N, CA and C of each residue as an Amber inpcrd file, in Angstrom:
protein
   651
 -34.8970000 -27.5530000  48.9970000 -34.8160000 -28.1090000  47.7310000
 -35.2780000 -27.4610000  46.5880000 -34.6500000 -27.3520000  45.4520000
 -35.1820000 -26.7720000  44.2490000 -35.8710000 -27.9200000  43.2130000
 -36.9420000 -27.1690000  42.8250000 -37.9690000 -28.0590000  42.0190000
 -38.0770000 -27.2250000  40.4710000 -38.0360000 -28.0400000  39.6140000
 -38.0550000 -27.6580000  38.1390000 -39.2000000 -28.4050000  37.3630000
 -39.8730000 -27.4770000  36.6940000 -41.0110000 -27.9810000  35.7320000
 -40.0870000 -28.3210000  34.4630000 -40.4940000 -29.3460000  33.8130000
 -40.0480000 -29.6630000  32.4950000 -41.2600000 -30.1610000  31.6810000
 -41.2740000 -29.2430000  30.4490000 -42.5350000 -29.2760000  29.5010000
 -41.8970000 -29.9130000  28.1690000 -42.9610000 -30.6730000  27.5080000
 -42.8550000 -31.2280000  26.6140000 -42.5890000 -30.5980000  25.3780000
 -41.6010000 -31.0170000  24.5280000 -41.2570000 -30.1150000  23.3590000
 -42.2690000 -30.3240000  22.1720000 -42.6480000 -29.4050000  21.1800000
 -43.6210000 -29.6400000  20.0770000 -42.5690000 -29.3580000  18.8400000
 -42.0560000 -30.4910000  18.3290000 -41.2280000 -30.4130000  17.4360000
 -41.6310000 -31.0930000  16.2090000 -42.8520000 -31.5700000  16.0710000
 -43.4960000 -32.0070000  14.7490000 -42.8240000 -33.3340000  14.3700000
 -41.9090000 -34.0300000  15.0960000 -41.2060000 -35.1760000  14.7020000
 -40.9030000 -35.9590000  16.0720000 -41.0630000 -37.5620000  15.6300000
 -40.6410000 -38.1650000  16.7310000 -39.1470000 -38.3230000  16.8950000
 -38.5170000 -37.8240000  15.9980000 -36.9950000 -38.1430000  16.1480000
 -36.4200000 -36.8390000  15.4570000 -36.5620000 -35.6820000  16.1220000
 -35.8500000 -34.5260000  15.6680000 -34.4760000 -34.4200000  15.5090000
 -34.0260000 -33.6840000  14.5420000 -32.5190000 -33.4310000  14.4790000
 -31.9650000 -32.6530000  15.7960000 -30.5570000 -32.6860000  16.0320000
 -30.2930000 -31.9700000  17.3170000 -30.3420000 -30.5370000  16.9590000
 -29.9090000 -30.3770000  15.5220000 -30.2130000 -28.7340000  15.5290000
 -31.7220000 -28.1020000  15.7720000 -32.5170000 -28.9940000  15.4130000
 -33.8980000 -28.6640000  15.8150000 -34.1830000 -28.6300000  17.3500000
 -33.7050000 -29.4920000  18.0280000 -33.6700000 -29.6970000  19.6430000
 -32.6980000 -28.5250000  20.1210000 -31.7560000 -28.2220000  19.6260000
 -31.0860000 -27.0050000  20.1740000 -31.8390000 -25.6600000  20.0100000
 -32.2900000 -25.5590000  18.9250000 -32.8720000 -24.2670000  18.6770000
 -34.3470000 -24.2750000  19.5800000 -34.9780000 -25.2650000  19.9000000
 -36.2850000 -25.5130000  20.5870000 -35.7420000 -24.9840000  22.0490000
 -34.5850000 -25.3760000  22.5310000 -34.1500000 -25.3870000  23.9570000
 -33.7800000 -23.7760000  24.1000000 -33.1670000 -23.3220000  23.0700000
 -33.0490000 -21.5720000  23.0110000 -34.1050000 -21.0570000  23.3900000
 -35.3060000 -21.4210000  23.1520000 -36.5460000 -20.5850000  23.2210000
 -37.1380000 -20.9120000  24.6290000 -36.7870000 -21.8740000  25.4470000
 -36.9800000 -22.2030000  26.8540000 -36.7530000 -20.9550000  27.6590000
 -37.9810000 -20.4300000  28.4410000 -37.8400000 -19.1800000  29.0750000
 -37.0890000 -19.5450000  30.6200000 -37.4550000 -20.7280000  31.0750000
 -37.0470000 -20.8340000  32.6130000 -35.8930000 -21.6610000  32.4140000
 -34.7570000 -21.3080000  32.4760000 -33.4400000 -22.0220000  32.4460000
 -33.2000000 -22.1420000  33.8730000 -32.6080000 -23.1880000  34.0030000
 -31.8560000 -23.4540000  35.4900000 -30.4670000 -22.9780000  35.6500000
 -30.0500000 -22.2560000  36.6500000 -28.9100000 -22.0200000  36.9310000
 -28.1350000 -22.9440000  37.8820000 -26.8890000 -23.1390000  37.1480000
 -26.0090000 -24.2540000  37.9760000 -25.0920000 -23.2630000  38.7200000
 -25.2290000 -22.7930000  39.6960000 -24.3570000 -21.6090000  40.3690000
 -24.1120000 -21.6910000  41.9350000 -24.4360000 -22.8880000  42.5160000
 -24.2320000 -22.8400000  44.0670000 -22.8780000 -23.3870000  44.2650000
 -22.1670000 -22.6120000  45.1330000 -20.8440000 -22.8120000  45.5220000
 -20.8520000 -23.4940000  47.0220000 -20.6300000 -24.5070000  47.0220000
 -20.7770000 -25.3480000  48.5110000 -19.6100000 -25.5740000  49.3950000
 -18.3810000 -25.5660000  48.6410000 -17.0720000 -25.9920000  49.4100000
 -16.2550000 -24.6620000  49.3580000 -15.8580000 -24.1910000  50.5170000
 -15.1160000 -22.8420000  50.8780000 -13.7000000 -23.0990000  49.9720000
 -13.0510000 -23.9220000  49.6610000 -11.8400000 -24.1890000  49.0810000
 -11.9510000 -24.0320000  47.5860000 -13.1500000 -24.0570000  47.1360000
 -13.3990000 -23.8200000  45.5860000 -14.2470000 -22.7510000  45.3630000
 -13.8800000 -21.6610000  45.1760000 -14.7610000 -20.5260000  45.0090000
 -14.9820000 -19.8800000  43.8340000 -14.3230000 -20.4450000  42.7630000
 -14.7190000 -19.9490000  41.4750000 -15.8540000 -20.3760000  40.8280000
 -16.6980000 -19.4430000  40.3900000 -17.8670000 -19.9210000  39.8460000
 -18.0990000 -19.5900000  38.3290000 -18.1420000 -20.6610000  37.3940000
 -18.1030000 -20.3130000  36.0100000 -19.7430000 -20.0990000  35.6340000
 -19.9580000 -19.3700000  34.6720000 -21.3570000 -19.3360000  34.3270000
 -22.0280000 -20.3520000  33.5890000 -23.0670000 -20.8230000  34.2520000
 -23.7250000 -22.1810000  33.7590000 -25.2410000 -22.0880000  33.8420000
 -25.9340000 -22.0110000  32.8030000 -27.2320000 -22.3160000  32.5100000
 -27.4500000 -23.5280000  31.8350000 -28.9140000 -24.0420000  31.9300000
 -29.3340000 -25.1410000  30.9870000 -30.6940000 -25.0390000  30.7500000
 -31.1430000 -25.6800000  29.8490000 -32.5630000 -25.8890000  29.4160000
 -32.9060000 -27.1500000  29.1850000 -34.3430000 -27.3760000  29.3120000
 -34.5720000 -28.5800000  29.3990000 -35.9740000 -28.9310000  28.6840000
 -36.2100000 -29.9360000  28.0550000 -37.6010000 -30.5960000  27.4350000
 -37.7770000 -31.9640000  27.4240000 -38.5490000 -32.3570000  26.8150000
 -38.6210000 -33.7120000  26.6520000 -39.8130000 -34.1480000  25.6620000
 -39.4610000 -35.2390000  24.8510000 -40.5590000 -35.9090000  23.9790000
 -41.1410000 -37.2150000  24.3220000 -41.6540000 -37.9600000  23.5180000
 -42.0640000 -39.2490000  23.8130000 -41.1320000 -40.2400000  23.7980000
 -39.7800000 -39.9370000  23.5830000 -38.7920000 -40.8210000  23.4530000
 -37.3830000 -40.3980000  24.1530000 -37.3840000 -38.9450000  24.4830000
 -36.0840000 -38.5500000  24.8080000 -36.2250000 -37.3160000  25.7810000
 -35.1070000 -37.1950000  26.3720000 -35.1820000 -35.9250000  27.5670000
 -34.2710000 -35.0390000  26.8400000 -34.4810000 -33.9910000  26.4130000
 -33.5200000 -33.0250000  25.8030000 -33.0160000 -32.1320000  27.3740000
 -31.5590000 -31.7180000  26.8600000 -30.9060000 -30.8560000  27.6520000
 -29.7920000 -30.0600000  26.9470000 -29.8960000 -28.7550000  27.2930000
 -28.6660000 -27.6940000  26.5240000 -28.1020000 -27.1190000  27.9110000
 -26.7480000 -27.3600000  27.7220000 -26.0740000 -26.4370000  28.5450000
 -25.2450000 -25.1870000  28.0310000 -25.2890000 -24.1670000  28.6930000
 -24.7200000 -23.0830000  28.3420000 -23.7030000 -22.5390000  29.2500000
 -22.3990000 -22.6660000  28.6420000 -21.3300000 -22.3520000  29.5570000
 -20.2210000 -21.3370000  29.2090000 -19.9520000 -20.3020000  30.3180000
 -19.0580000 -19.4840000  30.0470000 -17.8640000 -19.8550000  31.2610000
 -16.4770000 -19.8560000  30.7840000 -15.3840000 -20.1300000  31.9930000
 -14.1660000 -19.3940000  31.5490000 -13.3450000 -19.2960000  32.4650000
 -12.1290000 -18.8510000  32.1180000 -10.8320000 -19.6520000  31.5010000
 -11.1480000 -20.9480000  31.3820000 -10.2630000 -21.7080000  30.6290000
 -11.1690000 -22.9820000  30.1290000 -10.8060000 -23.7930000  29.2330000
 -11.2250000 -24.8100000  28.6230000 -10.3250000 -25.9990000  28.3210000
 -10.5950000 -27.0880000  28.5610000  -9.9430000 -28.3010000  28.1970000
 -11.0350000 -29.4680000  28.0360000 -10.7070000 -30.1300000  26.9140000
 -11.5690000 -31.2520000  26.6580000 -10.5580000 -32.3140000  25.7720000
  -9.8170000 -33.1170000  26.6890000  -8.9000000 -34.3630000  26.4090000
  -9.3610000 -35.6240000  26.1530000 -10.5770000 -35.8480000  26.9860000
 -11.1150000 -37.2030000  26.8060000 -11.9080000 -37.3310000  25.7960000
 -11.4500000 -38.5970000  24.8210000 -12.2290000 -38.7010000  23.7520000
 -12.9420000 -40.2490000  23.7660000 -12.9140000 -40.7770000  24.6020000
 -13.3240000 -42.4370000  24.6410000 -14.4520000 -42.4910000  25.6840000
 -15.7070000 -43.0420000  25.4070000 -16.7260000 -43.3090000  26.3020000
 -16.0250000 -44.1130000  27.7390000 -16.5200000 -43.2240000  28.8280000
 -16.4670000 -43.6550000  30.2810000 -15.1090000 -43.3790000  30.5990000
 -14.1770000 -42.5410000  29.9670000 -12.9340000 -42.0190000  30.4480000
 -13.3110000 -40.6550000  31.3770000 -12.5190000 -40.2960000  32.3110000
 -12.8200000 -39.3120000  33.2970000 -13.0610000 -38.0320000  32.7610000
 -13.9550000 -37.6410000  32.1290000 -14.3280000 -36.5460000  31.6290000
 -14.6460000 -35.3990000  32.8410000 -14.5110000 -35.8420000  33.8300000
 -14.7740000 -34.8150000  34.9900000 -13.4050000 -33.7830000  35.2790000
 -12.5060000 -34.7360000  34.8430000 -10.9810000 -33.9010000  34.5130000
 -10.9630000 -32.8300000  33.5650000 -11.8530000 -32.7240000  32.7780000
 -11.8660000 -31.7310000  31.6630000 -13.0480000 -30.5980000  32.1550000
 -13.4470000 -29.8080000  31.1430000 -14.4450000 -28.9830000  31.3710000
 -15.6560000 -29.7840000  31.2610000 -16.3400000 -29.9720000  32.1510000
 -17.5020000 -31.1280000  32.3560000 -18.7890000 -30.4930000  33.0330000
 -19.8600000 -31.0970000  32.4600000 -21.0110000 -30.8560000  32.8600000
 -21.8870000 -31.9870000  32.9910000 -22.6280000 -32.1060000  34.0490000
 -23.0950000 -33.3120000  34.5930000 -24.5290000 -33.4860000  34.8700000
 -25.2650000 -34.3110000  34.5870000 -26.6950000 -34.4760000  34.9370000
 -26.9690000 -36.1050000  35.6770000 -27.0700000 -35.8290000  37.1850000
 -27.5730000 -36.9460000  37.6930000 -28.9910000 -37.1120000  38.0890000
 -29.6220000 -38.3970000  37.7680000 -30.9220000 -38.5510000  37.8850000
 -31.2980000 -39.8950000  38.4670000 -32.4160000 -39.5740000  39.3650000
 -32.8970000 -41.0900000  39.9280000 -34.4400000 -41.1520000  39.4480000
 -34.6700000 -41.7570000  38.6730000 -36.1910000 -42.0430000  38.2080000
 -37.3310000 -42.5840000  39.0690000 -36.6440000 -43.2370000  40.0390000
 -37.6700000 -43.5940000  41.1380000 -37.3850000 -43.5570000  42.4460000
 -37.8140000 -43.9830000  43.4750000 -37.3580000 -44.0450000  44.8150000
 -36.9260000 -45.2600000  45.2920000 -36.2230000 -45.8240000  44.3580000
 -35.6010000 -47.2800000  44.7490000 -34.0530000 -47.2320000  44.9680000
 -33.5560000 -45.9660000  45.2570000 -32.2040000 -45.6490000  45.3780000
 -31.2440000 -45.9090000  44.4550000 -31.6520000 -46.0730000  42.9850000
 -30.8280000 -46.3400000  41.7830000 -30.8080000 -44.7550000  41.0210000
 -29.4510000 -44.4210000  40.7180000 -29.4700000 -43.2490000  39.9600000
 -28.4530000 -43.5780000  38.8280000 -28.7450000 -42.4610000  37.7670000
 -27.5310000 -42.3950000  36.9400000 -26.8680000 -41.3100000  36.7620000
 -25.4460000 -41.4040000  36.6120000 -24.8430000 -40.2880000  36.4650000
 -24.3030000 -39.9920000  34.8900000 -24.6670000 -39.0830000  34.4220000
 -24.5250000 -38.8880000  32.7640000 -23.6440000 -37.3490000  32.8290000
 -22.4900000 -37.6510000  32.3990000 -21.2770000 -36.6600000  32.2360000
 -20.7070000 -36.6070000  31.1230000 -20.5350000 -35.0920000  30.7110000
 -20.1290000 -34.8710000  29.3430000 -19.0770000 -33.7640000  29.4010000
 -17.9610000 -34.0110000  28.7500000 -16.9190000 -32.9560000  28.3840000
 -17.3220000 -31.9590000  27.3420000 -16.6230000 -30.8900000  26.9830000
 -16.8690000 -29.9150000  26.2200000 -17.0480000 -30.1660000  24.5780000
 -16.4700000 -31.5740000  24.4030000 -16.7010000 -32.1630000  22.8530000
 -17.4510000 -33.2470000  22.9390000 -18.3940000 -33.5240000  23.8880000
 -19.4860000 -34.2900000  24.0080000 -18.9850000 -35.7890000  24.4380000
 -17.7800000 -36.2100000  24.7180000 -17.3630000 -37.3700000  25.1940000
 -18.3030000 -37.8020000  26.5240000 -18.7640000 -38.6270000  26.6790000
 -19.6610000 -39.1530000  27.9140000 -19.5940000 -40.2010000  28.7180000
 -19.4330000 -40.1190000  30.0050000 -19.1150000 -41.3620000  31.0530000
 -20.6920000 -41.2670000  31.3360000 -21.0400000 -42.6590000  31.5730000
 -22.2610000 -43.1170000  31.9780000 -22.2670000 -44.2940000  33.0760000
 -22.5760000 -43.6470000  34.3380000 -22.7640000 -44.6750000  35.4650000
 -24.0740000 -45.0380000  35.9940000 -23.9530000 -45.9850000  36.9070000
 -25.2110000 -46.3660000  37.5360000 -25.1570000 -47.1090000  38.9230000
 -25.8540000 -46.7630000  39.7280000 -25.6630000 -47.2990000  41.1100000
 -26.6150000 -46.5150000  42.1260000 -26.0750000 -46.7940000  43.6100000
 -26.9690000 -45.9930000  44.5740000 -25.9680000 -45.2630000  45.3060000
 -24.7120000 -45.2900000  44.8630000 -24.0090000 -44.1430000  45.7190000
 -22.3240000 -44.3940000  44.9970000 -21.4520000 -43.6290000  45.2170000
 -20.1410000 -43.7020000  44.8360000 -19.5510000 -45.0990000  44.8120000
 -19.8550000 -45.7090000  46.0640000 -19.0230000 -46.9940000  46.2970000
 -19.4540000 -48.2160000  45.3900000 -20.8030000 -48.1490000  44.7030000
 -21.1210000 -48.9350000  43.9530000 -21.5550000 -48.7150000  42.6450000
 -21.3250000 -47.3930000  42.1750000 -21.6610000 -47.0970000  40.7960000
 -20.7620000 -47.8720000  39.8880000 -21.3580000 -48.3100000  38.6150000
 -20.6880000 -49.1400000  37.9880000 -20.8400000 -48.4210000  36.4510000
 -19.7410000 -48.4690000  35.7300000 -19.7790000 -47.9590000  34.2980000
 -20.7550000 -48.7940000  33.4670000 -21.4590000 -48.0910000  32.5950000
 -22.4520000 -48.5590000  31.5510000 -21.7030000 -48.8920000  30.3610000
 -22.0980000 -49.9300000  29.5610000 -21.7110000 -50.3800000  28.5840000
 -21.7520000 -49.2110000  27.4280000 -20.5440000 -48.9070000  26.6640000
 -20.4380000 -47.9290000  25.6370000 -21.5580000 -48.2170000  24.7250000
 -22.0260000 -49.2290000  24.3260000 -23.2490000 -49.4330000  23.2330000
 -24.3020000 -48.6880000  23.6950000 -24.7750000 -48.4460000  25.1400000
 -25.6010000 -47.6120000  25.6090000 -25.5490000 -46.2450000  25.4220000
 -24.1410000 -45.8610000  25.9450000 -23.9360000 -44.4640000  25.6380000
 -23.9880000 -43.8870000  24.2760000 -23.5780000 -44.8300000  23.3450000
 -23.7800000 -44.4070000  21.7610000 -25.4230000 -44.0590000  21.4900000
 -26.2340000 -44.3430000  22.2680000 -27.8110000 -43.9900000  22.0570000
 -27.9310000 -42.4660000  22.3630000 -27.0160000 -41.9880000  23.1420000
 -27.2540000 -40.5460000  23.8240000 -26.6550000 -39.5900000  22.3950000
 -27.5340000 -39.0390000  21.7740000 -27.1230000 -37.9320000  20.8940000
 -26.5650000 -36.6450000  21.3670000 -25.5180000 -36.4150000  20.8840000
 -24.9220000 -35.2100000  21.2590000 -24.3210000 -34.1450000  20.3440000
 -24.3690000 -32.9150000  20.5090000 -23.8410000 -31.7870000  19.5170000
 -23.2800000 -30.6500000  20.4700000 -21.8730000 -30.3310000  20.0470000
 -21.4670000 -28.9980000  20.8610000 -21.0150000 -28.1460000  19.9810000
 -20.9570000 -26.5710000  20.5480000 -20.3300000 -25.8540000  19.8020000
 -18.8820000 -25.7450000  19.5770000 -18.2250000 -26.7620000  20.3420000
 -16.5920000 -26.6050000  19.9470000 -16.1210000 -27.8180000  19.0540000
 -17.0750000 -28.6250000  18.6320000 -16.8880000 -29.7810000  17.7200000
 -16.2600000 -31.0730000  18.5590000 -15.6520000 -32.0610000  17.8310000
 -15.5380000 -33.2980000  18.5480000 -13.8720000 -33.7860000  18.6620000
 -12.9520000 -32.4330000  18.2250000 -11.5610000 -32.9550000  18.2830000
 -11.1820000 -32.4010000  19.6570000 -10.1630000 -33.3220000  20.2410000
  -9.7360000 -33.1430000  21.5940000  -8.9180000 -31.6570000  21.7070000
  -9.1870000 -31.0530000  22.9060000  -8.6010000 -29.6270000  23.0220000
  -7.8440000 -29.6350000  24.3720000  -6.2600000 -29.2560000  24.3210000
  -5.5100000 -29.1510000  25.5580000  -6.0460000 -27.7070000  26.1690000
  -5.9700000 -27.5500000  27.5270000  -5.9840000 -26.6370000  28.1910000
  -5.8440000 -25.2210000  27.6630000  -6.7560000 -24.2520000  27.4650000
  -6.4650000 -23.0120000  27.0210000  -6.9120000 -22.1420000  27.8080000
  -6.2980000 -21.0410000  28.1040000  -6.6430000 -19.9740000  29.2470000
  -7.4210000 -18.8310000  28.4580000  -8.1070000 -18.2400000  29.1100000
  -9.0390000 -16.9490000  28.7510000 -10.5830000 -17.3660000  28.9070000
 -11.0530000 -16.4450000  28.0590000 -12.6500000 -16.4890000  28.2980000
 -13.2420000 -17.1360000  27.1870000 -14.1350000 -18.3920000  27.8140000
 -14.5580000 -19.3570000  26.8150000 -16.1780000 -19.4700000  26.9580000
 -16.7980000 -19.6120000  25.8630000 -18.2110000 -19.9160000  26.0250000
 -18.5110000 -20.9640000  24.9650000 -19.4220000 -21.8050000  25.3970000
 -19.5260000 -23.1030000  24.6880000 -20.8080000 -23.7170000  25.1410000
 -21.5020000 -24.5800000  24.1530000 -22.9190000 -25.1080000  24.5440000
 -22.6360000 -26.4440000  24.2200000 -23.3770000 -27.1740000  25.0030000
 -23.7410000 -28.6130000  24.5990000 -25.1050000 -29.0580000  24.6790000
 -25.5660000 -29.7080000  23.5910000 -26.9570000 -30.2630000  23.6510000
 -26.9880000 -31.7030000  23.6370000 -27.7770000 -32.2320000  24.2730000
 -27.8850000 -33.7220000  24.2570000 -29.3680000 -34.2970000  24.3490000
 -29.5980000 -35.3770000  23.6430000 -30.8780000 -35.9790000  23.4620000
 -30.5940000 -37.2530000  24.0990000 -31.2660000 -37.5050000  25.4790000
 -31.0400000 -38.6690000  25.9070000 -32.2710000 -39.9130000  25.9840000
 -32.2340000 -40.8640000  25.3510000 -33.6070000 -41.7200000  25.0760000
 -33.8960000 -42.4900000  26.0860000 -35.1290000 -42.6000000  26.4890000
 -35.4920000 -43.3610000  27.7800000 -34.9640000 -44.5530000  27.8410000
 -34.3160000 -45.4650000  26.8460000 -33.7850000 -46.4670000  27.0860000
 -32.4860000 -46.4430000  27.8850000 -31.8910000 -45.1780000  27.8470000
 -30.5440000 -45.3550000  28.5020000 -30.8540000 -45.5250000  30.0720000
 -32.1990000 -45.4120000  30.4920000 -32.3510000 -45.6170000  32.0310000
 -32.9360000 -46.8920000  31.9040000 -32.0150000 -47.7680000  31.7750000
 -32.4520000 -49.3980000  31.3170000 -32.7300000 -50.0150000  32.4860000
 -32.3130000 -49.6980000  33.7280000 -32.9050000 -50.3760000  34.9690000
 -34.3180000 -49.8660000  35.4140000 -35.0640000 -49.1430000  34.6840000
 -36.3730000 -48.7290000  35.0670000 -37.4950000 -48.8120000  34.0940000
 -37.1500000 -49.0750000  32.7520000 -38.2460000 -49.5030000  31.9590000
 -39.1970000 -48.3300000  31.4780000 -38.6430000 -46.9780000  31.3320000
 -39.5320000 -45.8370000  31.1660000 -40.4600000 -46.0410000  30.0360000
 -41.5600000 -45.7180000  29.9390000 -42.2770000 -45.4370000  28.9330000
 -43.0010000 -43.9950000  28.6060000 -43.1870000 -43.2300000  29.6090000
 -43.9380000 -42.1640000  29.7900000 -43.3240000 -41.0890000  30.6650000
 -43.4990000 -39.9970000  30.2620000 -42.9190000 -38.9620000  31.4010000
 -43.7520000 -37.9760000  31.9760000 -44.9260000 -37.7270000  31.2810000
 -45.5610000 -36.5720000  31.7580000 -46.4630000 -37.1020000  32.9910000
 -46.1360000 -36.2300000  33.9660000 -46.8480000 -36.3980000  35.3400000
 -45.8350000 -37.3480000  36.2000000 -44.8080000 -37.2090000  35.8410000
 -43.7570000 -37.9330000  36.7080000 -42.9120000 -36.9320000  37.1280000
 -42.3850000 -37.5100000  38.2900000 -41.3970000 -36.6390000  39.0810000
 -39.8790000 -37.4450000  39.2350000 -38.8590000 -36.7260000  38.7630000
 -37.5790000 -37.5380000  39.0850000 -36.8710000 -36.6890000  39.9290000
 -35.8780000 -37.1710000  40.6930000 -34.8610000 -36.6210000  41.5970000
 -33.6810000 -36.3220000  40.7480000 -33.0790000 -35.2200000  40.9470000
 -31.8920000 -35.0320000  39.9940000 -31.1380000 -33.7650000  40.5310000
 -29.8000000 -33.7030000  39.9910000 -28.9100000 -32.4800000  40.2130000
 -28.1260000 -32.2670000  39.0110000 -27.7170000 -30.9650000  38.8850000
 -26.8640000 -30.7340000  37.7680000 -25.5460000 -30.0660000  38.2000000
 -24.4510000 -30.3880000  37.6310000 -23.3010000 -30.0920000  37.9430000
 -22.3000000 -29.4550000  36.9230000 -21.3730000 -28.5460000  37.0480000
 -20.3360000 -28.3010000  36.2780000 -18.9820000 -28.3400000  37.1780000
 -17.9200000 -29.0480000  36.4650000 -16.7790000 -29.0640000  37.1840000
 -15.6800000 -29.1080000  36.3770000 -14.2770000 -29.2000000  36.9390000
 -13.0360000 -29.2090000  36.1010000 -12.1890000 -29.5160000  36.9510000
 -12.0830000 -30.8140000  37.4900000 -11.1610000 -31.6730000  38.2290000
  -9.5890000 -31.2430000  38.0920000  -9.2700000 -30.9740000  36.7040000
  -7.6530000 -31.0920000  36.6870000  -7.6540000 -29.6760000  35.5980000
  -8.4990000 -28.8560000  35.7810000  -8.2300000 -27.5250000  35.3250000
  -7.3070000 -26.6550000  36.0620000  -6.7370000 -25.6190000  35.5400000
  -5.7750000 -24.5990000  36.3240000  -6.4320000 -24.1370000  37.5740000
  -7.6930000 -23.9570000  37.1540000  -8.6500000 -23.5870000  38.5990000
  -9.7740000 -24.4340000  38.7950000  -9.6400000 -25.6780000  39.4430000
 -10.5140000 -26.5820000  39.7530000 -11.8130000 -25.9040000  40.1650000
 -12.8900000 -26.2690000  40.1270000 -14.1130000 -25.8390000  40.3490000
 -15.4260000 -26.9550000  40.3830000 -16.2650000 -26.7150000  41.3330000
 -17.5950000 -27.7260000  41.6670000 -18.7090000 -26.7220000  41.8740000
 -19.3490000 -26.6490000  41.0570000 -20.7800000 -25.8330000  41.2120000
 -22.0490000 -26.8310000  41.0460000 -23.1070000 -26.6250000  41.6450000
 -24.1440000 -27.5030000  41.5070000 -25.5230000 -26.5550000  41.3370000
 -26.4790000 -27.2590000  40.8710000 -28.1150000 -26.6790000  40.8050000
 -28.4340000 -26.6180000  42.2440000 -28.6330000 -27.7460000  42.7560000
 -29.3760000 -27.9240000  44.0430000 -28.0990000 -28.0280000  45.0370000
 -28.1820000 -27.4020000  46.1310000 -27.0740000 -27.4740000  47.2260000
 -26.6090000 -28.8590000  47.6670000 -25.2880000 -29.1530000  47.9240000
 -24.8900000 -30.2650000  48.2990000 -24.2230000 -29.9750000  49.7100000
 -24.5770000 -30.7830000  50.7370000 -23.9460000 -30.4110000  52.0640000
 -23.2310000 -31.2180000  52.6610000 -22.2880000 -31.7410000  51.7640000
 -20.9560000 -32.4610000  52.1340000 -19.7950000 -31.5470000  52.5610000
 -18.9340000 -32.1420000  53.3120000 -17.7440000 -31.5920000  53.7120000
 -16.7450000 -31.4010000  52.5980000 -16.7960000 -32.1990000  51.6330000
 -15.8890000 -32.0050000  50.5790000 -16.6480000 -32.2550000  49.2650000
 -16.0430000 -31.9090000  48.1360000 -16.9020000 -32.1280000  46.7680000
 -17.2200000 -33.5110000  46.6140000 -18.4840000 -33.8950000  46.5500000
 -18.8990000 -35.2090000  46.0810000 -20.2420000 -34.9520000  45.4590000
 -20.0580000 -35.3580000  44.3100000 -21.6000000 -35.4290000  43.4620000
 -22.5200000 -36.3660000  43.5160000 -21.8810000 -37.5850000  44.0370000
 -22.5000000 -38.8380000  44.1150000 -23.2820000 -38.8010000  45.5700000
 -24.4160000 -37.7870000  45.5490000 -25.0070000 -37.5910000  46.8960000
 -26.6610000 -37.5620000  46.4220000 -27.3740000 -38.5980000  46.2950000
 -28.6080000 -38.6390000  45.7810000 -29.6190000 -37.9050000  47.1350000
 -29.1330000 -37.8370000  48.3220000 -29.9680000 -37.2170000  49.2680000
 -29.8990000 -35.6730000  49.0200000 -29.1550000 -35.2240000  48.3040000
 -29.1900000 -33.5880000  47.9360000 -29.6460000 -33.5370000  46.4940000
 -30.2110000 -34.3920000  45.6560000 -30.9750000 -34.0150000  44.4470000
 -32.1230000 -33.2410000  44.7600000 -32.3900000 -32.2720000  43.8220000
 -33.6560000 -31.5420000  43.5990000 -34.7040000 -32.4960000  42.9080000
 -35.7010000 -31.8550000  42.4670000 -37.0200000 -32.4680000  41.5750000
 -37.2100000 -31.9190000  40.3270000 -37.2480000 -32.7070000  39.3980000
 -37.9110000 -32.5000000  37.8250000 -39.1890000 -32.9360000  37.8740000
 -40.1140000 -32.1870000  37.5020000 -41.5500000 -32.5170000  37.5320000
 -41.9860000 -32.2850000  35.8170000 -42.2110000 -33.3190000  35.2080000
 -42.5640000 -33.5450000  33.7650000 -43.9790000 -33.2040000  33.6650000
 -44.2810000 -32.1680000  32.8030000 -45.6660000 -31.6440000  32.8270000
 -46.3610000 -31.6030000  31.4020000
């Protein structure tokens, strides 16, 4: 099981701009690599790293992606962004079986679900999704699939209130179970890579038993 330490960001503001957040995450030395291939039928490995930090209000995450094609057609909250060039953060704040799946395509469109497994995960109100601040290097206009070498980043600030089933007030000293993913279900070359290994027969990210650990220090 992989374990990552997440440090508090010193940004001098309770509500820093996403430009400030992005620059701070660029300076994080210990990036996580989303590079585990789990399924033999899907052997393409895009380049994916991410940096993490937190504040008294938000969890900050920045994905750095390089891949051989790019697509971002979904523009509405809770659409199937996994069919686009997509990065995902699945996280369980407590040992109660409940996790949140936070999924972004390359233009920042977000799907947010919560439940204890694929069978009972339900989409969260878009009003909650709107609280997640997002900035991408690609912009916000939809992009049909393009072949070639593409690099893009996505920065997100996820407020504690998004974890609405857990009432989080403080992160320091806590440990969350989590996994990070990159996928592209409907790309020319579909792919499924993970941070912590997933031991299922077929691609399935809704597997909290295979989450790693995030320690907030």
